[in-house]
C-alpha positions in Angstrom: 0.1 -0.4 0.2 1.4 3.3 -1.1 0.9 6.1 1.5 0.6 9.7 -0.5 3.5 12.0 0.5 2.5 15.4 2.3 4.6 18.0 3.3 2.2 19.2 6.1 0.1 17.5 8.7 -3.8 18.7 8.3 -3.6 20.8 11.5 -0.4 22.5 10.1 -0.9 26.6 8.6 0.6 27.0 5.1 1.7 30.7 4.0 -2.0 31.3 2.6 -3.6 30.5 6.0 -1.2 32.3 8.2 -1.4 35.4 6.1 -5.2 35.3 5.9 -4.8 35.0 9.8 -3.1 38.1 10.0 -3.4 40.6 7.4 -6.3 42.0 9.7 -3.9 42.8 12.9 -1.4 43.9 10.4 -3.7 46.3 8.2 -5.2 47.7 11.8 -1.4 48.4 13.2 -0.5 49.9 9.7 -3.6 52.4 9.7 -2.6 53.3 13.5 1.0 53.8 12.2 -0.2 56.1 9.4 -2.8 57.8 11.3 0.1 58.8 14.4 2.4 60.0 11.6 -0.3 62.4 10.4 -1.2 63.7 13.3 2.1 64.4 14.5 3.2 65.9 11.2 0.2 68.3 11.4 1.1 69.2 15.2 4.8 69.8 14.4 3.6 71.9 11.7 1.0 73.9 13.3 2.8 74.5 16.5 6.8 75.0 15.2 8.9 77.3 17.3 5.9 78.1 19.8 6.3 81.4 21.7 10.1 82.1 19.8 10.7 84.9 19.3 12.8 84.1 16.3 9.9 82.2 14.6 7.3 83.9 12.0 5.0 81.0 12.0 1.4 81.9 13.9 2.4 80.4 16.8 5.7 82.0 17.1 6.3 85.3 18.4 8.5 87.4 16.2 6.2 89.6 15.8 6.4 91.2 19.2 10.0 90.7 19.0 10.6 93.2 16.4 8.3 95.3 17.7 10.2 95.3 20.8 13.6 95.9 19.1 12.1 99.1 17.0 11.9 100.5 20.3 14.6 100.1 21.7 15.1 96.8 23.5 17.5 94.2 23.3 16.0 91.3 23.1 18.0 87.8 24.3 17.2 84.1 23.9 18.1 81.7 26.5 17.7 78.1 26.2 18.8 77.1 29.4 18.1 78.2 33.0 22.1 79.2 33.4 22.0 81.5 30.5 18.6 83.2 31.6 19.8 83.8 35.4 23.5 84.3 34.2 21.8 87.6 31.9 19.2 89.1 34.5 19.9 92.5 36.1 18.1 95.3 37.8 17.4 96.8 34.1 16.4 93.4 33.1 12.8 91.7 31.9 12.8 88.0 32.0 10.2 86.1 30.6 9.9 82.5 31.4 7.6 81.0 28.8 6.5 77.5 30.3 7.6 77.8 33.7 5.6 74.2 34.6 8.3 72.6 32.9 10.5 73.5 35.5 11.7 71.0 38.5 11.9 71.9 41.7 15.3 72.9 42.2 15.4 75.0 38.8 12.2 76.8 40.1 14.2 77.6 43.2 17.3 78.6 42.0 15.2 81.1 39.1 13.2 82.2 42.5 16.8 83.1 44.0 17.6 85.1 40.7 14.0 86.9 40.6 14.7 88.3 44.5 18.0 88.8 44.0 17.7 91.5 41.3 15.3 94.5 40.4 13.9 94.0 37.5 10.6 92.3 36.3 10.1 88.8 35.8 6.6 87.6 33.3 5.6 83.9 33.7 3.3 82.8 31.3 0.4 80.1 31.9 2.3 79.3 35.5 0.0 76.7 37.2 -0.2 75.0 40.8 3.4 72.9 40.0 5.3 76.4 39.7 3.2 78.8 41.6 4.4 77.6 45.0 7.9 78.0 44.5 8.1 81.2 41.9 5.1 83.0 43.4 4.4 82.5 47.1 1.2 83.6 48.0 -0.8 83.1 44.8 -3.2 80.2 44.0 -3.9 78.5 40.9 -7.7 78.1 40.2 -9.4 76.4 37.3 -8.4 77.1 34.2 -11.0 78.8 31.7 -10.9 79.2 27.7 -9.0 82.4 26.1 -11.7 85.3 25.4 -11.8 88.9 24.7 -11.5 90.4 28.5 -11.5 93.3 29.8 -8.8 95.1 32.5 -11.6 95.7 35.5 -8.1 96.9 37.3 -6.1 100.0 37.5 -3.1 98.7 36.6 -1.7 101.7 34.0 -0.8 98.9 31.4 -4.0 97.2 31.3 -6.0 100.3 31.3 -4.0 101.8 28.4 -4.4 98.3 26.2 -8.1 98.0 26.8 -9.5 94.9 25.9 -7.1 91.9 25.0 -7.4 87.8 24.4 -6.6 86.3 28.0 -7.5 83.6 29.9 -6.0 80.1 30.3 -4.7 80.1 34.4 -7.0 81.8 36.7 -5.2 83.1 40.2 -6.5 83.5 43.8 -4.9 86.5 45.5 -4.3 86.4 48.8 -2.5 89.8 49.0 -3.8 93.1 48.8 -1.2 94.7 47.0 -1.6 92.5 43.9 -2.6 94.1 40.9 -5.4 91.3 39.8 -7.1 92.5 35.9 -8.9 90.7 33.6 -11.3 88.8 35.4 -13.0 85.5 34.1 -16.0 84.4 36.3 -14.4 86.4 39.1 -11.1 85.5 38.9 -8.4 87.4 37.2 -6.3 86.1 34.1 -3.3 88.6 34.5 -1.9 89.4 38.2 1.1 92.0 39.5 2.8 91.0 42.4 5.4 94.2 43.3 8.5 93.0 44.9 11.4 95.0 46.7 11.9 98.0 45.0 11.3 98.5 41.9 11.0 94.6 41.1 7.6 93.0 40.1 6.4 89.7 38.8 3.5 89.7 36.0 1.4 86.3 35.7 -0.3 85.9 32.5 -2.8 83.1 32.2 -2.6 82.5 28.5 0.2 83.4 26.0 -2.4 84.0 23.6 -1.8 87.2 23.2 2.1 87.2 22.5 1.4 84.8 19.2 2.1 86.3 15.8 -1.5 85.6 14.7 -3.1 87.5 17.8 -0.6 90.2 18.1 -2.7 92.3 15.9 -6.2 91.5 17.4 -7.4 93.8 20.4 -5.3 95.7 22.7 -3.0 92.5 22.8 0.2 94.2 21.2 -0.2 96.9 23.5 -0.2 95.4 26.3 2.4 93.1 25.3 4.9 96.1 24.4 4.2 97.4 27.9 4.6 94.4 30.4 7.7 93.1 27.9 9.5 97.0 27.5 9.1 98.2 30.6 13.3 97.7 31.1 15.9 98.3 28.2 16.9 94.6 28.5 14.5 91.8 27.7 15.5 88.0 28.3 13.0 85.4 26.6 13.7 81.9 28.5 12.4 79.1 26.8 12.4 76.1 29.1 13.0 72.9 27.2 12.8 68.9 28.6 16.5 68.9 27.4 17.2 71.9 29.8 20.0 70.7 32.3 18.9 70.9 36.3 20.1 74.0 37.9 21.1 72.1 41.0 24.8 70.1 40.4 23.0 67.9 42.9 20.2 67.1 41.0 22.2 66.3 37.7 24.0 63.8 39.6 20.5 62.1 40.5 19.6 61.2 36.7 16.7 59.0 38.4 15.1 61.8 40.4 15.2 64.1 37.7 13.5 61.8 35.3 10.7 60.8 37.5 9.8 64.6 37.7 9.5 64.4 33.9 6.9 62.3 33.9 3.5 63.6 33.4 1.1 63.7 36.2 -2.0 61.2 34.5 1.2 58.1 33.7 -0.7 56.1 36.2 -4.2 56.5 34.7 -2.3 55.9 31.1 -0.5 52.7 32.4 -4.1 51.3 33.7 -5.3 52.0 30.3 -2.6 49.9 28.4 -3.2 46.9 31.1 -6.9 47.1 30.7 -5.9 47.1 26.6 -3.7 44.4 27.4 -5.9 42.1 29.1 -9.2 42.4 26.9 -6.6 41.6 23.7 -5.2 38.1 25.7 -8.9 37.3 26.5 -10.3 38.1 22.8 -7.0 36.1 21.7 -7.4 33.4 24.2 -11.7 32.9 23.6 -12.8 29.5 22.8 -13.2 28.8 18.8 -15.7 26.2 19.2 -15.9 22.4 20.1 -13.5 20.3 18.5 -14.0 19.2 15.0 -13.4 15.3 14.4 -11.5 14.6 11.3 -10.4 11.7 9.5 -6.9 10.4 9.1 -5.6 11.1 5.6 -4.1 7.2 5.9 -4.8 4.5 7.8 -2.8 3.2 10.6 -2.1 0.0 12.0 -2.8 -0.4 15.6 0.9 -2.3 15.8 2.4 0.7 14.2 0.5 3.0 16.5 1.5 1.1 19.6 5.2 0.6 18.4 5.2 4.6 17.4 4.3 5.3 21.2 6.7 3.3 22.9 9.1 4.7 20.9 8.1 8.1 22.4 7.8 7.0 25.6 11.4 5.6 25.4 12.8 8.5 24.0 11.7 10.7 26.7 12.4 8.0 29.4 8.8 7.5 30.5 9.0 4.3 32.2 6.7 5.3 35.0 4.0 6.4 32.4 4.2 3.1 30.1 4.1 1.3 33.3 1.1 2.8 34.3 -0.2 2.7 31.1 0.0 -1.3 31.2 -1.3 -1.7 34.4 -4.3 0.2 33.9 -5.0 -1.7 30.6 -4.8 -4.8 32.5 -7.1 -3.9 35.2 -9.4 -2.8 33.1 -9.6 -6.1 31.2 -9.6 -8.6 34.4 -12.1 -6.6 36.1 -15.2 -7.9 34.2 -13.7 -11.7 34.5 -13.3 -11.3 38.2 -17.0 -10.1 38.6 -15.8 -6.6 39.6 -17.7 -3.5 37.6 -15.8 -1.6 35.3 -15.6 1.6 37.7 -14.2 -0.4 40.7 -11.2 -2.0 38.3 -9.0 0.4 39.5 -9.7 0.2 43.4 -7.4 -2.4 44.9 -9.7 -2.7 47.9 -12.0 -4.3 45.3 -10.0 -5.5 42.6 -7.2 -7.6 44.9 -9.6 -9.9 46.9 -11.2 -10.5 43.7 -8.4 -11.5 42.2 -6.7 -13.6 45.3 -10.1 -16.0 45.0 -9.6 -16.7 41.5 -5.8 -16.9 40.9 -4.0 -17.9 44.3 -1.0 -16.0 45.3 0.3 -13.7 47.6 -1.8 -10.2 48.0 1.5 -8.5 48.3 2.9 -9.8 44.8 -0.9 -8.8 43.3 -0.2 -5.6 45.1 3.0 -5.1 43.5 1.9 -6.1 39.9 -0.7 -4.0 39.5 -0.3 -1.2 41.5 3.2 -1.2 42.4 5.8 1.3 41.8 7.6 2.5 38.5 10.2 -0.1 37.1 13.8 1.2 37.5 15.1 0.3 34.2 14.3 -0.6 30.6 14.5 -4.6 31.7 12.5 -4.0 34.7 9.5 -2.7 32.5 9.8 -5.5 29.9 9.7 -8.3 32.8 6.4 -6.6 34.0 5.1 -6.4 30.6 5.4 -10.3 30.7 4.4 -10.5 34.5 1.0 -8.3 33.3 0.4 -11.1 30.4 1.0 -13.8 32.1 -1.5 -12.9 35.2 -4.3 -12.1 32.1 -4.1 -15.2 30.8 -4.1 -17.0 33.9 -7.3 -15.4 34.9 -8.5 -16.1 31.8 -7.8 -20.0 31.9 -8.8 -20.2 35.5 
């Protein structure tokens, strides 16, 4: 009999089946990748050079820098805190675009520079992470959307500018000496906190009025020029995640600096990722239904199947498993001959008394033969098989 030659079994998957199963997830992954790249490209295009006085993009601030330069104000750009603090003086205005990006050590050093000089400090969008260190006594309230607001205060710069586009962070002023302007739902979005001598600190809840696209609207240009042009020198500080820590001890602790840069919502993000992983595992591990019997491609003789299983047992050195199979099969065949029900065939208390009554022998011999330990070597396993065959023949002939 000639057997058909096959390269794969009935349960193996060919390239076509593998592609049919994998193309769905691969297509979804490709779409997500393309969408992420497109979104990143659009966001980088719209916000390139954000608040950079050298950028002419809609979200840049080159227009206000050019106007300040035309009025005789020197504008210097600082990319690190060391550059910003070393350039500050009594005749300097220090503009910090995103103070919340600064670490606690950087905020402490910036606050020391603010109190050491009699210049002005303008903080854009300062929130709870930086207010407690940079401007003690001022609290951050719930932020609001940017809209056109009226001055509603006596600050000369605000009254001359009139209505401007402000919003974002709102502040609670605990000191009566602070100027609170441009109220949104009763809380100011511009606060001027006077310091010792001629020094002061200005909080702007939103940087929108400094954008190139918004500078010509309302009184945005007037307010920006008055706040940033009150001193002959302007230091425009652009904090970034690559800015080195100001504290030398913090530079020696990269773990602490890294943890401070992790956004506060990382825990929720990790939780969502864990839930997504569990759902994906449940989806992929779901049952596909009951097993379906399948006809074998060829007819295999029982002796060949027995020899094949024996070779597997021998290759795995599984004498214990082979002995268990032999003893179980023998007990199942002799139990009906001894009048023992099939469900009790593997119970020593029921099978051994019936066997001793039919085949007189020591109870210990039958116990060791049918329920004994695993053979120690292959010779013992062969001897066990012969003894089981002899016992079964004796039961049948008795």
